[in-house]
All heavy atoms as an XYZ file, in Angstrom:
892
protein
N     126.124     98.028    -95.767
C     126.483     98.630    -94.505
C     127.200     99.961    -94.784
O     128.067    100.038    -95.628
C     127.416     97.690    -93.746
C     127.822     98.226    -92.418
S     128.173     96.858    -91.342
C     129.759     97.069    -90.823
N     126.845    100.999    -94.046
C     127.485    102.305    -94.233
C     128.585    102.496    -93.204
O     128.516    101.969    -92.100
C     126.457    103.444    -94.101
O     125.911    103.404    -92.796
C     125.368    103.333    -95.139
N     129.575    103.262    -93.587
C     130.681    103.568    -92.683
C     130.344    104.857    -91.947
O     130.073    105.874    -92.579
C     131.989    103.750    -93.465
O     132.213    102.580    -94.238
C     133.154    103.993    -92.526
N     130.313    104.823    -90.606
C     129.998    106.053    -89.863
C     131.114    107.079    -90.001
O     132.283    106.722    -90.111
C     129.881    105.580    -88.414
C     130.637    104.306    -88.358
C     130.585    103.702    -89.734
N     130.732    108.341    -90.009
C     131.739    109.397    -90.067
C     132.333    109.577    -88.680
O     131.712    109.259    -87.670
C     131.117    110.706    -90.556
O     130.287    111.249    -89.556
N     133.532    110.096    -88.621
C     134.191    110.314    -87.339
C     133.479    111.367    -86.497
O     133.562    111.361    -85.290
C     135.652    110.707    -87.553
C     136.534    109.615    -88.136
C     137.941    110.142    -88.381
C     136.595    108.423    -87.201
N     132.792    112.287    -87.151
C     132.124    113.353    -86.401
C     130.686    113.009    -86.043
O     130.037    113.758    -85.339
C     132.145    114.659    -87.205
O     131.388    114.510    -88.394
N     130.177    111.864    -86.506
C     128.817    111.427    -86.206
C     127.785    112.506    -86.523
O     126.780    112.645    -85.845
C     128.687    110.985    -84.748
C     129.593    109.851    -84.399
C     130.791    110.064    -83.740
C     129.261    108.555    -84.765
C     131.641    109.019    -83.449
C     130.100    107.501    -84.466
C     131.299    107.730    -83.809
N     128.067    113.297    -87.536
C     127.138    114.338    -87.950
C     127.192    115.596    -87.098
O     126.424    116.517    -87.309
N     128.095    115.639    -86.124
C     128.191    116.791    -85.233
C     128.955    117.928    -85.913
O     129.743    117.715    -86.820
C     128.917    116.408    -83.951
N     128.713    119.121    -85.455
C     129.474    120.278    -85.914
C     130.836    120.223    -85.223
O     130.925    120.371    -84.007
C     128.738    121.565    -85.554
C     129.479    122.799    -86.008
O     130.631    122.750    -86.406
N     128.803    123.937    -85.932
N     131.892    120.002    -85.988
C     133.226    119.858    -85.403
C     134.057    121.142    -85.516
O     135.263    121.124    -85.293
C     133.985    118.661    -86.022
C     133.300    117.358    -85.667
C     134.119    118.820    -87.517
N     133.420    122.246    -85.824
C     134.099    123.530    -85.893
C     134.488    123.965    -84.481
O     133.682    123.886    -83.558
C     133.178    124.602    -86.510
O     132.718    124.138    -87.769
C     133.898    125.925    -86.668
N     135.719    124.423    -84.324
C     136.186    124.878    -83.018
C     135.356    126.064    -82.537
O     135.049    126.981    -83.304
C     137.655    125.296    -83.100
O     138.069    125.883    -81.885
N     135.016    126.060    -81.266
C     134.251    127.163    -80.685
C     135.143    128.340    -80.323
O     134.660    129.452    -80.113
C     133.527    126.691    -79.419
O     134.465    126.413    -78.390
N     136.453    128.084    -80.192
C     137.359    129.144    -79.754
C     137.213    129.459    -78.279
O     137.695    130.483    -77.801
N     136.575    128.555    -77.541
C     136.302    128.771    -76.122
C     137.047    127.754    -75.268
O     137.402    126.677    -75.728
C     134.799    128.639    -75.842
C     133.905    129.584    -76.626
S     134.014    131.281    -76.056
C     133.258    131.148    -74.449
N     137.257    128.112    -74.007
C     137.798    127.198    -73.007
C     137.159    127.583    -71.678
O     136.593    128.667    -71.545
C     139.322    127.295    -72.933
S     139.964    128.948    -72.631
N     137.231    126.685    -70.710
C     136.619    127.027    -69.435
C     136.722    125.943    -68.391
O     137.228    124.856    -68.643
N     136.230    126.281    -67.214
C     136.211    125.358    -66.080
C     134.860    125.422    -65.385
O     134.116    126.394    -65.507
C     137.318    125.675    -65.038
C     138.697    125.552    -65.634
C     137.122    127.033    -64.414
N     134.587    124.371    -64.639
C     133.454    124.349    -63.721
C     134.027    124.327    -62.323
O     134.854    123.469    -61.997
C     132.570    123.107    -63.950
O     132.098    123.125    -65.297
C     131.385    123.098    -63.000
N     133.629    125.293    -61.503
C     134.114    125.403    -60.132
C     133.002    125.047    -59.149
O     131.819    125.203    -59.459
C     134.563    126.842    -59.838
C     135.641    127.440    -60.733
C     135.870    128.904    -60.359
C     136.922    126.641    -60.627
N     133.396    124.592    -57.976
C     132.428    124.386    -56.901
C     131.854    125.748    -56.510
O     132.576    126.736    -56.468
C     133.102    123.753    -55.688
C     133.590    122.346    -55.915
S     134.570    121.711    -54.527
C     133.419    121.839    -53.180
N     130.562    125.768    -56.227
C     129.947    127.012    -55.766
C     130.049    127.051    -54.249
O     129.090    126.845    -53.526
C     128.492    127.110    -56.228
C     127.930    128.506    -56.042
O     128.543    129.349    -55.403
N     126.759    128.747    -56.604
N     131.284    127.297    -53.777
C     131.537    127.464    -52.350
C     132.261    128.799    -52.164
O     132.379    129.572    -53.106
C     132.332    126.277    -51.785
C     133.699    126.114    -52.421
O     134.206    126.993    -53.114
N     134.321    124.963    -52.187
N     132.760    129.062    -50.964
C     133.377    130.358    -50.697
C     134.560    130.625    -51.631
O     134.650    131.703    -52.227
C     133.854    130.443    -49.228
C     132.736    130.429    -48.224
C     132.317    129.014    -47.817
O     132.666    128.011    -48.447
N     131.537    128.929    -46.751
N     135.471    129.683    -51.770
C     136.635    129.906    -52.619
C     136.265    129.945    -54.097
O     136.770    130.773    -54.850
C     137.700    128.837    -52.368
C     138.405    129.022    -51.049
O     138.166    129.978    -50.325
N     139.278    128.098    -50.716
N     135.390    129.042    -54.527
C     134.953    129.039    -55.920
C     134.296    130.352    -56.301
O     134.518    130.881    -57.395
N     133.494    130.897    -55.387
C     132.815    132.165    -55.643
C     133.821    133.302    -55.819
O     133.702    134.110    -56.745
C     131.834    132.477    -54.509
C     131.014    133.712    -54.767
C     129.851    133.642    -55.526
C     131.416    134.958    -54.283
C     129.100    134.784    -55.793
C     130.685    136.099    -54.542
C     129.521    136.001    -55.301
O     128.786    137.134    -55.572
N     134.827    133.360    -54.949
C     135.831    134.428    -55.044
C     136.649    134.286    -56.332
O     136.900    135.274    -57.019
C     136.749    134.449    -53.799
C     137.921    135.405    -53.992
C     135.953    134.824    -52.560
N     137.041    133.056    -56.675
C     137.798    132.845    -57.916
C     136.961    133.293    -59.111
O     137.454    133.998    -60.002
C     138.232    131.369    -58.062
C     138.800    131.107    -59.448
C     139.250    131.010    -56.985
N     135.693    132.924    -59.138
C     134.819    133.335    -60.240
C     134.668    134.848    -60.287
O     134.662    135.455    -61.369
C     133.453    132.669    -60.096
N     134.550    135.467    -59.133
C     134.429    136.930    -59.076
C     135.678    137.596    -59.650
O     135.584    138.555    -60.420
C     134.208    137.359    -57.623
C     133.814    138.789    -57.451
C     133.447    139.095    -56.005
O     134.350    139.019    -55.132
O     132.275    139.397    -55.765
N     136.859    137.092    -59.297
C     138.120    137.631    -59.837
C     138.158    137.448    -61.352
O     138.460    138.376    -62.100
C     139.337    136.935    -59.184
C     140.624    137.241    -59.948
C     139.466    137.345    -57.727
N     137.832    136.236    -61.816
C     137.922    135.937    -63.239
C     136.887    136.711    -64.050
O     137.111    137.042    -65.207
C     137.778    134.436    -63.480
C     138.882    133.608    -62.827
S     140.556    134.210    -63.151
C     140.631    134.010    -64.919
N     135.752    137.017    -63.463
C     134.709    137.775    -64.140
C     135.149    139.183    -64.505
O     134.563    139.811    -65.393
N     136.193    139.666    -63.858
C     136.723    140.989    -64.173
C     137.678    140.995    -65.360
O     138.147    142.048    -65.764
N     137.952    139.815    -65.915
C     138.871    139.713    -67.055
C     138.104    139.808    -68.371
O     137.004    139.266    -68.502
C     139.622    138.382    -67.010
C     140.565    138.262    -65.856
N     141.744    137.594    -65.946
C     140.507    138.739    -64.581
C     142.372    137.651    -64.791
N     141.630    138.345    -63.942
N     138.720    140.464    -69.330
C     138.105    140.618    -70.652
C     137.912    139.250    -71.314
O     138.784    138.386    -71.266
C     138.998    141.486    -71.532
C     138.375    141.826    -72.866
C     139.247    142.775    -73.677
O     140.053    143.519    -73.089
O     139.097    142.753    -74.913
N     136.743    139.069    -71.918
C     136.447    137.836    -72.642
C     136.027    136.671    -71.785
O     135.851    135.566    -72.284
N     135.878    136.886    -70.468
C     135.486    135.813    -69.547
C     134.038    136.023    -69.115
O     133.642    137.128    -68.748
C     136.409    135.762    -68.311
C     135.916    134.732    -67.304
C     137.838    135.460    -68.726
N     133.268    134.940    -69.172
C     131.862    134.969    -68.767
C     131.670    134.039    -67.576
O     132.174    132.912    -67.573
C     130.956    134.481    -69.920
O     131.186    135.298    -71.062
C     129.494    134.537    -69.533
N     130.940    134.509    -66.588
C     130.653    133.719    -65.390
C     129.166    133.380    -65.385
O     128.324    134.255    -65.582
C     130.988    134.514    -64.101
C     132.424    135.019    -64.124
C     130.676    133.693    -62.857
C     133.482    133.954    -64.239
N     128.850    132.101    -65.150
C     127.462    131.657    -65.032
C     127.348    130.872    -63.738
O     128.012    129.850    -63.564
C     127.057    130.763    -66.225
O     127.378    131.426    -67.444
C     125.564    130.462    -66.176
N     126.515    131.382    -62.828
C     126.376    130.754    -61.512
C     125.150    129.853    -61.474
O     124.055    130.243    -61.907
C     126.272    131.840    -60.441
C     126.405    131.321    -59.043
C     126.491    132.425    -57.999
O     126.729    133.587    -58.366
O     126.307    132.103    -56.818
N     125.338    128.649    -60.963
C     124.277    127.664    -60.753
C     124.245    127.316    -59.266
O     125.181    127.657    -58.535
C     124.534    126.403    -61.586
C     124.535    126.653    -63.077
C     125.739    126.805    -63.767
C     123.346    126.752    -63.791
C     125.750    127.036    -65.137
C     123.348    126.985    -65.165
C     124.560    127.125    -65.830
O     124.569    127.357    -67.186
N     123.210    126.627    -58.793
C     123.141    126.319    -57.355
C     124.363    125.584    -56.799
O     124.814    125.887    -55.704
C     121.881    125.453    -57.238
C     121.025    125.907    -58.378
C     121.992    126.212    -59.498
N     124.917    124.632    -57.541
C     126.026    123.857    -56.982
C     127.351    124.043    -57.731
O     128.348    123.427    -57.372
C     125.676    122.369    -56.978
O     125.509    121.898    -58.302
N     127.356    124.873    -58.771
C     128.587    125.065    -59.537
C     128.602    126.443    -60.178
O     127.579    127.103    -60.285
C     128.738    123.986    -60.603
C     127.674    124.028    -61.663
S     127.912    122.667    -62.817
C     126.477    122.896    -63.849
N     129.807    126.831    -60.610
C     129.992    128.103    -61.300
C     130.798    127.820    -62.567
O     131.863    127.214    -62.495
C     130.748    129.127    -60.432
C     130.029    129.349    -59.098
C     130.919    130.433    -61.188
C     130.829    130.164    -58.091
N     130.277    128.251    -63.702
C     130.985    128.102    -64.974
C     131.827    129.344    -65.219
O     131.346    130.471    -65.070
C     129.996    127.944    -66.133
C     129.204    126.663    -66.110
C     129.985    125.476    -66.546
N     130.725    125.817    -67.763
C     131.768    125.129    -68.206
N     132.194    124.087    -67.554
N     132.386    125.493    -69.305
N     133.081    129.136    -65.598
C     133.979    130.214    -66.003
C     134.390    129.886    -67.433
O     135.112    128.918    -67.672
C     135.224    130.300    -65.092
C     136.149    131.413    -65.552
C     134.827    130.493    -63.633
N     133.874    130.639    -68.399
C     134.135    130.391    -69.812
C     134.855    131.592    -70.410
O     134.540    132.743    -70.083
C     132.819    130.159    -70.568
C     132.069    128.955    -70.041
O     132.573    127.832    -70.215
O     130.985    129.134    -69.456
N     135.808    131.313    -71.294
C     136.568    132.400    -71.890
C     136.841    132.182    -73.361
O     136.818    131.061    -73.856
N     137.113    133.270    -74.026
C     137.433    133.251    -75.451
C     138.951    133.135    -75.604
O     139.692    133.973    -75.078
C     136.928    134.527    -76.142
C     135.414    134.640    -75.997
C     137.338    134.559    -77.602
C     134.847    135.992    -76.396
N     139.394    132.100    -76.287
C     140.808    131.945    -76.613
C     141.692    131.419    -75.508
O     142.298    130.367    -75.630
N     141.785    132.152    -74.398
C     142.693    131.779    -73.315
C     142.198    132.384    -72.011
O     141.719    133.516    -71.989
C     144.099    132.300    -73.639
C     145.124    132.068    -72.568
C     146.540    132.395    -73.023
C     146.809    133.856    -73.130
N     148.228    134.171    -73.414
N     142.333    131.625    -70.928
C     142.021    132.120    -69.585
C     143.242    131.886    -68.711
O     143.799    130.788    -68.711
C     140.819    131.384    -68.946
C     139.579    131.448    -69.820
C     140.526    131.954    -67.564
C     138.421    130.621    -69.280
N     143.635    132.910    -67.955
C     144.762    132.772    -67.031
C     144.250    132.959    -65.603
O     143.724    134.011    -65.253
C     145.862    133.806    -67.328
C     146.390    133.613    -68.751
C     146.986    133.692    -66.290
C     147.370    134.693    -69.190
N     144.404    131.916    -64.793
C     144.081    131.969    -63.371
C     145.381    132.291    -62.641
O     146.204    131.407    -62.401
C     143.516    130.629    -62.884
C     142.172    130.294    -63.455
C     142.061    129.675    -64.694
C     141.013    130.597    -62.759
C     140.825    129.356    -65.222
C     139.773    130.289    -63.286
C     139.677    129.670    -64.523
N     145.586    133.567    -62.318
C     146.809    134.034    -61.673
C     146.655    133.854    -60.157
O     145.805    134.476    -59.533
C     147.037    135.503    -62.028
C     148.308    136.048    -61.439
O     148.433    136.081    -60.193
O     149.189    136.449    -62.217
N     147.484    132.993    -59.579
C     147.342    132.652    -58.162
C     147.599    133.837    -57.237
O     146.959    133.939    -56.194
C     148.265    131.496    -57.789
C     147.987    130.214    -58.546
C     148.992    129.296    -58.766
C     146.723    129.916    -59.047
C     148.752    128.110    -59.453
C     146.478    128.741    -59.738
C     147.501    127.844    -59.932
O     147.256    126.671    -60.611
N     148.501    134.758    -57.598
C     148.735    135.933    -56.759
C     147.494    136.821    -56.714
O     147.117    137.326    -55.652
C     149.932    136.739    -57.267
C     151.260    136.038    -57.016
O     151.328    135.177    -56.117
O     152.229    136.352    -57.730
N     146.864    137.013    -57.858
C     145.650    137.826    -57.928
C     144.529    137.193    -57.094
O     143.819    137.887    -56.365
C     145.221    137.952    -59.388
C     143.966    138.764    -59.609
C     143.544    138.830    -61.070
O     143.924    137.924    -61.862
O     142.818    139.779    -61.401
N     144.396    135.883    -57.189
C     143.356    135.173    -56.437
C     143.681    135.168    -54.944
O     142.792    135.357    -54.105
C     143.163    133.754    -56.997
C     142.655    133.843    -58.447
C     142.204    132.948    -56.127
C     142.697    132.542    -59.220
N     144.970    134.991    -54.593
C     145.392    135.033    -53.188
C     145.003    136.368    -52.557
O     144.478    136.410    -51.437
C     146.922    134.823    -53.072
O     147.221    133.469    -53.437
C     147.430    135.095    -51.674
N     145.247    137.453    -53.282
C     144.912    138.786    -52.772
C     143.412    138.924    -52.517
O     142.988    139.450    -51.489
C     145.385    139.854    -53.755
C     145.215    141.262    -53.234
C     145.791    142.303    -54.181
O     146.845    142.053    -54.788
O     145.165    143.373    -54.304
N     142.590    138.434    -53.428
C     141.141    138.536    -53.276
C     140.624    137.635    -52.156
O     139.700    138.010    -51.433
C     140.451    138.181    -54.592
N     141.228    136.448    -52.004
C     140.793    135.508    -50.966
C     141.253    135.931    -49.572
O     140.612    135.602    -48.571
C     141.354    134.110    -51.237
C     140.588    133.194    -52.154
C     141.380    131.916    -52.393
C     139.217    132.870    -51.606
N     142.408    136.590    -49.513
C     142.972    136.939    -48.216
C     143.736    135.791    -47.589
O     144.064    135.832    -46.405
N     143.986    134.741    -48.359
C     144.786    133.602    -47.904
C     145.457    132.976    -49.120
O     145.041    133.214    -50.253
C     143.934    132.562    -47.179
C     142.853    131.933    -48.033
C     141.975    130.960    -47.256
O     141.454    131.352    -46.191
O     141.810    129.822    -47.719
N     146.488    132.193    -48.875
C     147.284    131.599    -49.952
C     146.415    130.730    -50.876
O     145.610    129.927    -50.424
C     148.407    130.735    -49.366
C     149.370    130.193    -50.390
C     150.222    131.273    -51.054
O     150.475    132.318    -50.433
O     150.612    131.067    -52.210
N     146.583    130.949    -52.179
C     145.902    130.145    -53.198
C     146.953    129.664    -54.176
O     147.781    130.443    -54.638
C     144.837    130.979    -53.927
C     143.976    130.186    -54.863
C     142.879    129.491    -54.391
C     144.271    130.126    -56.212
C     142.082    128.744    -55.257
C     143.481    129.386    -57.089
C     142.384    128.691    -56.605
N     146.925    128.363    -54.495
C     147.904    127.791    -55.412
C     147.239    126.700    -56.257
O     146.012    126.566    -56.252
C     149.119    127.255    -54.657
C     148.769    126.182    -53.641
O     147.644    125.630    -53.678
O     149.636    125.874    -52.801
N     148.044    125.931    -56.948
C     147.524    124.893    -57.832
C     146.691    123.852    -57.129
O     145.686    123.381    -57.663
N     147.073    123.484    -55.914
C     146.277    122.486    -55.195
C     144.922    123.058    -54.796
O     143.909    122.357    -54.824
C     147.034    121.949    -53.979
O     147.302    122.979    -53.055
N     144.886    124.338    -54.451
C     143.609    124.989    -54.148
C     142.722    125.074    -55.379
O     141.493    124.898    -55.296
N     143.341    125.325    -56.529
C     142.589    125.370    -57.777
C     142.012    124.000    -58.100
O     140.831    123.871    -58.427
C     143.510    125.848    -58.913
C     142.811    125.988    -60.237
C     141.976    127.057    -60.480
C     142.996    125.054    -61.243
C     141.320    127.199    -61.703
C     142.363    125.181    -62.470
C     141.517    126.255    -62.688
N     142.825    122.958    -57.985
C     142.359    121.590    -58.260
C     141.229    121.189    -57.308
O     140.321    120.454    -57.683
C     143.514    120.586    -58.148
C     144.522    120.694    -59.256
C     144.016    120.152    -60.581
O     143.063    119.360    -60.596
O     144.599    120.532    -61.612
N     141.284    121.677    -56.081
C     140.274    121.333    -55.078
C     138.887    121.860    -55.445
O     137.883    121.189    -55.203
C     140.700    121.900    -53.729
C     139.823    121.489    -52.584
C     140.339    122.030    -51.267
O     141.551    121.893    -50.988
O     139.523    122.604    -50.518
N     138.818    123.048    -56.048
C     137.511    123.638    -56.346
C     137.056    123.411    -57.783
O     135.915    123.698    -58.125
C     137.491    125.157    -56.044
C     138.491    125.915    -56.913
C     137.706    125.397    -54.566
C     138.373    127.421    -56.851
N     137.939    122.876    -58.643
C     137.595    122.653    -60.051
C     137.110    121.222    -60.247
O     137.774    120.277    -59.853
C     138.814    122.895    -60.942
C     138.492    122.732    -62.419
S     139.955    122.608    -63.440
C     140.613    121.051    -62.901
N     135.935    121.077    -60.863
C     135.435    119.726    -61.100
C     135.685    119.251    -62.524
O     135.859    118.061    -62.759
C     133.945    119.631    -60.759
O     133.201    120.498    -61.572
N     135.699    120.158    -63.487
C     135.955    119.776    -64.875
C     136.451    120.984    -65.657
O     136.342    122.120    -65.188
C     134.688    119.176    -65.523
O     135.013    118.611    -66.790
C     133.605    120.218    -65.701
N     136.982    120.711    -66.843
C     137.442    121.802    -67.701
C     137.330    121.370    -69.155
O     137.186    120.188    -69.448
C     138.887    122.184    -67.372
C     139.901    121.225    -67.906
N     140.210    120.046    -67.256
C     140.663    121.245    -69.032
C     141.128    119.395    -67.952
N     141.417    120.099    -69.041
N     137.401    122.343    -70.048
C     137.547    122.055    -71.473
C     138.567    123.017    -72.038
O     138.715    124.139    -71.575
C     136.213    122.096    -72.226
C     135.546    123.447    -72.340
C     135.603    124.163    -73.523
C     134.842    124.002    -71.273
C     134.983    125.403    -73.650
C     134.225    125.226    -71.382
C     134.291    125.924    -72.578
O     133.684    127.147    -72.699
N     139.339    122.531    -73.004
C     140.480    123.259    -73.524
C     141.756    122.636    -72.985
O     141.722    121.756    -72.121
N     142.882    123.047    -73.519
C     144.181    122.532    -73.074
C     144.570    123.254    -71.799
O     144.665    124.477    -71.773
C     145.231    122.767    -74.151
C     146.629    122.403    -73.759
C     146.849    120.938    -73.636
N     146.761    120.338    -74.960
C     146.753    119.049    -75.186
N     146.842    118.211    -74.187
N     146.661    118.582    -76.405
N     144.801    122.512    -70.723
C     145.149    123.105    -69.431
C     146.639    122.946    -69.169
O     147.190    121.859    -69.338
C     144.363    122.439    -68.306
C     144.660    123.012    -66.932
S     143.694    122.227    -65.638
C     142.113    123.026    -65.898
N     147.269    124.045    -68.752
C     148.679    124.042    -68.400
C     148.811    124.592    -66.988
O     148.377    125.709    -66.715
C     149.511    124.903    -69.386
C     150.960    124.982    -68.948
C     149.398    124.363    -70.802
N     149.384    123.790    -66.086
C     149.636    124.233    -64.708
C     151.079    124.711    -64.594
O     152.006    123.985    -64.968
C     149.437    123.081    -63.713
C     148.019    122.674    -63.527
N     147.079    123.479    -62.938
C     147.381    121.523    -63.850
C     145.920    122.840    -62.904
N     146.086    121.659    -63.459
N     151.257    125.906    -64.091
C     152.573    126.451    -63.780
C     152.616    126.717    -62.275
O     151.589    126.613    -61.593
C     152.821    127.734    -64.573
C     152.717    127.601    -66.097
C     152.802    128.962    -66.755
C     153.783    126.659    -66.636
N     153.770    127.070    -61.742
C     153.880    127.317    -60.306
C     152.998    128.466    -59.834
O     152.465    128.424    -58.722
C     155.332    127.619    -59.924
C     156.223    126.398    -60.025
O     155.699    125.264    -60.031
O     157.450    126.581    -60.117
N     152.857    129.492    -60.669
C     152.155    130.697    -60.243
C     150.813    130.933    -60.929
O     150.146    131.930    -60.673
C     153.048    131.916    -60.445
C     153.441    132.125    -61.901
O     153.340    131.179    -62.715
O     153.856    133.254    -62.236
N     150.413    130.018    -61.822
C     149.147    130.216    -62.531
C     148.731    128.934    -63.236
O     149.539    128.029    -63.459
C     149.234    131.351    -63.541
C     150.196    131.079    -64.699
C     150.341    132.273    -65.631
C     151.381    133.132    -65.133
N     152.267    133.933    -65.588
N     147.464    128.885    -63.605
C     146.941    127.852    -64.499
C     146.400    128.570    -65.714
O     145.698    129.576    -65.590
C     145.828    127.020    -63.822
O     146.416    126.239    -62.778
C     145.148    126.095    -64.799
N     146.745    128.049    -66.903
C     146.306    128.650    -68.154
C     145.486    127.628    -68.927
O     145.877    126.468    -69.034
C     147.503    129.096    -69.022
C     148.477    129.955    -68.212
C     147.017    129.844    -70.262
C     149.781    130.251    -68.922
N     144.356    128.067    -69.456
C     143.540    127.244    -70.346
C     143.582    127.849    -71.739
O     143.447    129.064    -71.887
C     142.087    127.219    -69.859
C     141.843    126.252    -68.723
C     140.909    126.865    -67.725
C     141.283    124.974    -69.272
N     143.760    127.009    -72.736
C     143.809    127.437    -74.129
C     142.680    126.774    -74.908
O     142.491    125.555    -74.806
C     145.138    127.010    -74.776
C     146.347    127.643    -74.167
C     147.001    127.034    -73.113
C     146.842    128.838    -74.656
C     148.134    127.606    -72.546
C     147.975    129.421    -74.099
C     148.623    128.803    -73.036
N     141.967    127.542    -75.707
C     140.934    126.980    -76.569
C     141.565    126.172    -77.691
O     141.048    125.125    -78.081
C     140.062    128.094    -77.151
N     142.691    126.634    -78.196
C     143.387    125.975    -79.294
C     144.618    125.257    -78.729
O     145.534    125.916    -78.239
C     143.810    127.022    -80.327
C     144.491    126.427    -81.530
O     144.780    125.237    -81.579
N     144.764    127.264    -82.506
N     144.670    123.927    -78.786
C     145.808    123.198    -78.209
C     147.160    123.642    -78.744
O     148.146    123.638    -78.012
C     145.534    121.741    -78.583
C     144.081    121.670    -78.856
C     143.679    123.029    -79.369
N     147.227    124.053    -79.996
C     148.491    124.495    -80.568
C     149.035    125.739    -79.874
O     150.243    125.958    -79.845
C     148.354    124.750    -82.076
C     148.200    123.487    -82.898
C     146.773    122.936    -82.914
O     145.833    123.641    -82.455
O     146.594    121.799    -83.357
N     148.153    126.549    -79.306
C     148.596    127.748    -78.592
C     149.358    127.402    -77.314
O     150.094    128.231    -76.781
C     147.414    128.656    -78.258
C     146.781    129.262    -79.505
O     147.449    129.293    -80.565
O     145.618    129.694    -79.419
N     149.181    126.191    -76.816
C     149.875    125.739    -75.606
C     151.205    125.069    -75.915
O     151.911    124.649    -75.005
C     148.980    124.776    -74.835
N     151.579    124.985    -77.182
C     152.756    124.219    -77.611
C     154.026    124.597    -76.859
O     154.798    123.725    -76.461
C     152.970    124.381    -79.117
N     154.260    125.884    -76.624
C     155.492    126.303    -75.964
C     155.568    125.826    -74.517
O     156.650    125.685    -73.967
C     155.653    127.817    -76.023
C     154.615    128.573    -75.191
C     154.782    130.080    -75.274
O     155.639    130.622    -74.547
O     154.072    130.687    -76.085
N     154.422    125.553    -73.903
C     154.394    125.117    -72.506
C     154.494    123.605    -72.354
O     154.872    123.110    -71.305
C     153.096    125.582    -71.828
C     152.980    127.073    -71.737
C     152.230    127.795    -72.666
C     153.605    127.778    -70.712
C     152.117    129.177    -72.581
C     153.495    129.151    -70.620
C     152.749    129.845    -71.559
O     152.644    131.198    -71.474
N     154.114    122.871    -73.382
C     154.033    121.407    -73.253
C     155.002    120.668    -74.171
O     154.856    119.467    -74.387
C     152.593    120.912    -73.484
C     152.091    121.296    -74.881
C     151.655    121.432    -72.413
C     150.742    120.708    -75.245
N     155.983    121.360    -74.711
C     156.969    120.758    -75.615
C     156.309    120.038    -76.782
O     156.709    118.945    -77.167
C     157.886    119.785    -74.860
C     158.792    120.514    -73.888
O     159.139    121.669    -74.175
O     159.151    119.917    -72.866
N     155.293    120.656    -77.329
C     154.579    120.108    -78.471
C     155.228    120.654    -79.734
O     155.263    121.855    -79.944
C     153.095    120.506    -78.404
C     152.239    119.911    -79.472
C     152.074    118.555    -79.589
C     151.570    120.736    -80.377
C     151.275    118.011    -80.565
C     150.759    120.195    -81.370
C     150.613    118.821    -81.468
N     155.769    119.774    -80.550
C     156.488    120.168    -81.761
C     155.489    120.391    -82.902
O     154.796    119.478    -83.322
C     157.481    119.075    -82.153
C     158.333    119.455    -83.343
O     158.230    120.598    -83.832
O     159.113    118.594    -83.788
N     155.412    121.624    -83.386
C     154.466    121.971    -84.442
C     155.083    121.862    -85.834
O     154.474    122.263    -86.814
C     153.941    123.398    -84.233
C     153.084    123.591    -82.984
C     152.725    125.059    -82.823
C     151.824    122.754    -83.067
N     156.288    121.302    -85.941
C     156.937    121.140    -87.240
C     156.170    120.135    -88.089
O     155.906    119.020    -87.638
C     158.391    120.643    -87.059
O     159.060    121.515    -86.147
C     159.116    120.585    -88.384
N     155.780    120.510    -89.300
C     155.044    119.572    -90.164
C     155.882    118.328    -90.461
O     157.084    118.408    -90.663
C     154.788    120.366    -91.446
C     155.019    121.790    -91.088
C     155.976    121.807    -89.930
N     155.219    117.192    -90.491
C     155.865    115.927    -90.822
C     155.517    115.588    -92.259
O     154.372    115.651    -92.660
C     155.363    114.798    -89.879
C     155.984    113.470    -90.259
C     155.659    115.155    -88.438
N     156.536    115.235    -93.034
C     156.288    114.896    -94.437
C     156.431    113.421    -94.658
O     157.121    112.720    -94.027
C     157.255    115.657    -95.331
C     156.954    117.145    -95.276
C     157.844    117.914    -96.228
O     158.225    117.398    -97.278
O     158.150    119.063    -95.880
């Protein structure tokens, strides 16, 4: 009997990417349009969803989105239009941040990076 590898033969190299899937509705479209103007962010529109993918880190700034929408946008509005994500997600009062590398989020989530011996 052979012992299976933990990676099951998959490429386990980090992609350096993070992202979300948004509903393709009025608010999702505006959020994607705002995010598409950010460096390193790619928008892919499908009939029922919109992919927002970024290199390293994506910041969804609620004030910027509120201005584009013309109405208040906050964390609950973001959760309402987001169906899934990949990367480490950190919700703050004024923004949501996604990190491709979980260690980059350490300062926000009280993650201790001190090596254990």
